[in-house]
N, C-alpha and C positions, 0 to 999 in steps of 0.2 A: 334348126328350131327343135326338132325332136330330140336331139341330143341334150341339149340344154333341158328340156322338158323332164327327159327321162334321169338326167343327173340331178335335178332339184328334187324329184320324187324320190330318188335313192338316198339322198341326203337328209330328206326329211324322215324317210323311214328308218335310216341307221340312227338319228338323233332320238328318235322315239324308243326303238329298241334299247338303245345303250343307256337310256335314263337322261341323256343330256337335255332332253326337251320339258323335264319336268321344271317347275318353277317354285321357288320359296314364296311363303305367303307374303312378304314384303313386296317381291318382285311381281307377284301377281296384280297387286293394286297399281303399280307403275306401269305395267304391260300386259293389259287384259289380252286374253286369247282371242282369236278369230271366230271360234266354234263356240257353241252354246255352253255356257257354264254350268255344270250340273250342282244343283245345291238343294237341301232340304228347305221347306218353308220355315222352319223353326229356327235353322241355320240362320237363313236370311234376315228373319226379323231380329235375332239377337245381334247380328251384325250391325244392323242399323240401330238398334236400341244403343249398342256399345261405342259406336263411332259413325254417326250419320255421314260426315263429310267424307271419309275414307271409303265408306260403303258405297256414297255416290260415285266417286272416282272410279270405282272397280266395275260396278253392276249398272249404274243408269246409262240408258242408250245402249248397251250391250244385249246379246242374246243371253238368254238363262232357260236352262231345261229345269224347271221347278217341279218338286214332287213332294207329296204330303197327304193328310187327310184333309178332305174338303168339306165345306157345309153345301147345303142345299143352293143351287144357283138362284139368284133373284134378279129381276128385272123384266123385261129389258129396261134398259137406261139409254135412249137414244137409239143408236144403233149397235149396241153390246149388252150382253148379259155379264154379270159380275158373280164370282166366286170367291169365297172367304176361305183361306187355308186356315186350319187351326194351328195352333201355336202352345207351346207349356208355359205359359205365363200368367200372371193374374191378369183380369182385364184391366184395360187402359181406362182412364177417366170418362171414356164416352161409350164404354160398356162394348166396344167392339174389339174381338180378338182377330190377330191374325195379319195374314199377307193377303191383299185385295188383287184379285186378277181380272182383266176385262177380255171376254172374248166375244168376237164378232159374232152377229146372229146367224151368218151364214154356216156357223159349224154347229147348229142346233142339234144335230144327229149324235154329236159329241157329248154336249152339255146336258140335253134332256134326259139323258139316262143315269146322270150323277144324282146321287141321294146322299143325305149327312152321312158322314163315316166312311165313305169311300176312298180308297187309296187313288190319286190322280197324278197324273204327269203330263206336262205341256211346255210347249216351247213359249218363251214370251220376249219382249223387250223391258228391261228395266226401266221404271217410271221414276224411281226416287222415291223420297218419304214425304207425306203429306203433313199439315201442320198438327195432326192428332198423333203422330208417331208411326204412322201404318205404311210399310213399303207398299208400294203399286206396281203392278206388271200389266204393260200393255200389249194390244193386237196378238192375244195368246191364241194358241191353236193345237189340235192333237198332234 
């Protein structure tokens, strides 16, 4: 068993070093990676704006390492506090910009220090796009 684990680890490491593990943009949508997908909030917003179905197939239900400029947290809403990430687009018809992230109240030490304009990074589960065109991130944590 140890030999098999070592062989798998070695093969994975070799693939990563040799570049064989890199995915094309098209392949990323068909075979999402198991580790968190790093993406800027603006890129996520634009991906959903340009192709919501394809973006759902890649991001919804998968771990995302989101980063960007945050607005001040608001809430709580139930057991969560919400943070909106700024994006470089005009306001949608509802006057709200950005990607919406929900953070459990148990991470209050993290979100209580956030002020508008802070650069923030967190791990979340992709929640899809709401009817207003905003991507949602669920169960976020530092």
